[in-house]
C-alpha positions, 0 to 999 in steps of 0.5 A: 873353373876345372874341367872334368879330368878325362880323356874324352871331350866331356862338357864341364858342369855349368852353374849360373855363375860359371864364366863359360856358362851360356845365357839362355837365349836361343841358339840360331845356328843349325848345322847347315848355317854353322857349316855355311859360317866355316865355309864362308869365313874360309873362301873369302877373297883370297881364292880369287887371287890365290893362283897368281900369288903362289905361281911364282913357285910353281905347281909344288904349291899345289902339294903345299895346299893338299898338306894345308888341307889335311892340317886343316882337316885335323884342326877341324876334329880338334875343334870338334873335340874340344867343343864337346868339352866346352860348347860355349862362345869364344871356343879358341879362348875358353880351351886355353883359359880352362887348361892353363889359367887366364893369362893363356886364355887372355893370350889366345883371345888377344891374338884372335882378335888382332888377327880378326879385325886386321883381316876384316880391313884387308878383305874389305880393301880386297873388294876394291879391285873387284868393284873397279872391274864393274864400276871404274874408280878411276884410280881415286883413292878417295873413291877407293876408300869410300868402297871399302868402308861401304864393303866394311859397314854393310856386313856389320850392320847385318850383324847388329841385326842379329845372329839370325840374320848372320846366318841367313846372309852366310847361307846365301852368299856361300851359295852364290860364291861356292856354286860358280866357283865349283862349276868353273873348277869343274868345267875348267878340268876338261880344258886343262893344257898340261904344258900351262903348269910350267916347272914343278919348282920355279922358285929357285930354292930347294923343294922343301923351302918352296914348299914351306914358302908357298904353305906360309902364303896359302895359310891365309885362305885356311883361317875360318876353320875354327869359326864354328868353335868361336860361335859355339854358343850360338850353334844348335846341339854344339857338342855335335854340330860344332865338330861336324860343321868344322869338318864339312866346311873345311872339306868343302872349302878344300875341295874347291880351292884344290879344284879351282887352282888346279883348273886355273893353273891348266887353263893360264899359261904359267908365265902369264899367271905370275902377273895376272891381277884376276886369275879366275877371270883369265881362266874364264876367258880361256874357257869361252874365248871372250872377255865376259868372264871378268865382269861375271867373276867380279860379281862372284868376288864381291858377294864372296868377299862381303859374305866372308866379312859378314861371318869375320865380324861376328867372330871379331865380336864373339871373341872378346865377348867371352873374354870380357865375361871373365873380366879380361876384356873391357866390359862393354865387350860383354854387352849383348843386343836385342839380336843376340850380338855383342854390339860393342865388339862390332863397333870396335872391329868396325872402327879399327878396320875403318882406321886401317883402310884409311890409313892404307889409302892416305899412306900408299901401298908400302905401309905398315898396314901391309905388314900387319896383314902379314902378321895375321898369319901369326896371330891366327896360329897362336890360338891354334897352338894353344888349343892344341896344347890344351887338348894335349893337357886334358888327355895327359890329365885323364884318369885311368879308370875312364880312359877308353884306348881307342879314343885315347889313341885317336884324340892323341894323334889329332891334338899332337899333328895339330900341334906340330901343324901349328908350330910349322905354320908359325915357323914358316911365317918367317923371322920378320913376321914372327919378330913383329907378331910377338910384339904385337901380341905382347902389346896386349899385356898392359891390358891384361895387367889392368884388367886383372888388377881391377879385379883384384881391387874389386875382389879386395873391396868386397872382402873387406880388405884394407887398402895398401898405400904405397910408401 
């Protein structure tokens, strides 16, 4: 399908047979639910360990987080503009496909799908540490694996119940984690001791090097900014609400993150923070002078991660659903259940996540599983890069008689900076992650070749063309 040639984000005309045409089912996500989906997917388990993760780099990581926040808002604006052109499910797959063809769309969908189900397994494993605070697991790998698998399948069951339940769970879980985290972040600011921040650059590397390295670690915390765009087919008035939800959700998440990290850095001494396994619990203990903070934060963390899993499972099903409708993913991914959720996609990500969890707890901590988690940085940025490139393509293709100079300059700046930001993040992931990520990405090419071959064969049969036999 060829989209209209314009510099503004006009939506394409859809026909009943158009691959991006949406089904007539009712859209169930209002602005509040879509914003909660974005915030719920961004604010997962990462916030609870993030301060300790970047503490070895010093307070330069706070600068890195500000840079990432600006970049994430740019991406949110980009997805909002692209959603006005194609307000359908599977956004980050649809944009490259419409601009560059099915292969670009497939690479984006495959890369994003890989990132989602690997991240789902990682989030489920992250639940274990907080459950252990509430109910000691006594270092049992079997119990830990069962807890992680249960944490994965409970939100999967919510997805089977339908998108209305997904939206409700997202609003409730977002409130449960957002309010306590914001209270900790704001109240904690009154107890900050500036001596606790430690050195600005504690890495021993140059400031630009430390900035890039800490940004690469912090990137995982902002994956999910695209949530409303991916599920645009479920959002009411997506031409307006996808952009609004993306920006509001990103700004809200960035506010919680920045205030929380600043508070923790100022409450927990730097040398203790570097080795902390529960930095927010340590921060609460510093405020209250007691030891009950660990239990309270553990409860919030479990609710946060399970809510995050709820949204990510929906995204993991929506992306291959959109590609399957175009014949670029296996046909079962395109089947939608009574609740409006692609059931096979939910089953697929839950089963693959379960396999990764089992592998993690049988092979030990230093396994390929952890390498795959690191690759999510690369696989998550590939669709961002391709989507920014798609917007630049549409802007370059616009006809002069339809150009509005102010809108053109604004959209060019957003698209160009989003492309540069995504490219910088991919480079910052490191040689090993990029190398292995490319291999993981190219592993999907046989799937594309097979599906396209089947399409060509079916088209030839329908046209009555003679079969070509090998000599």
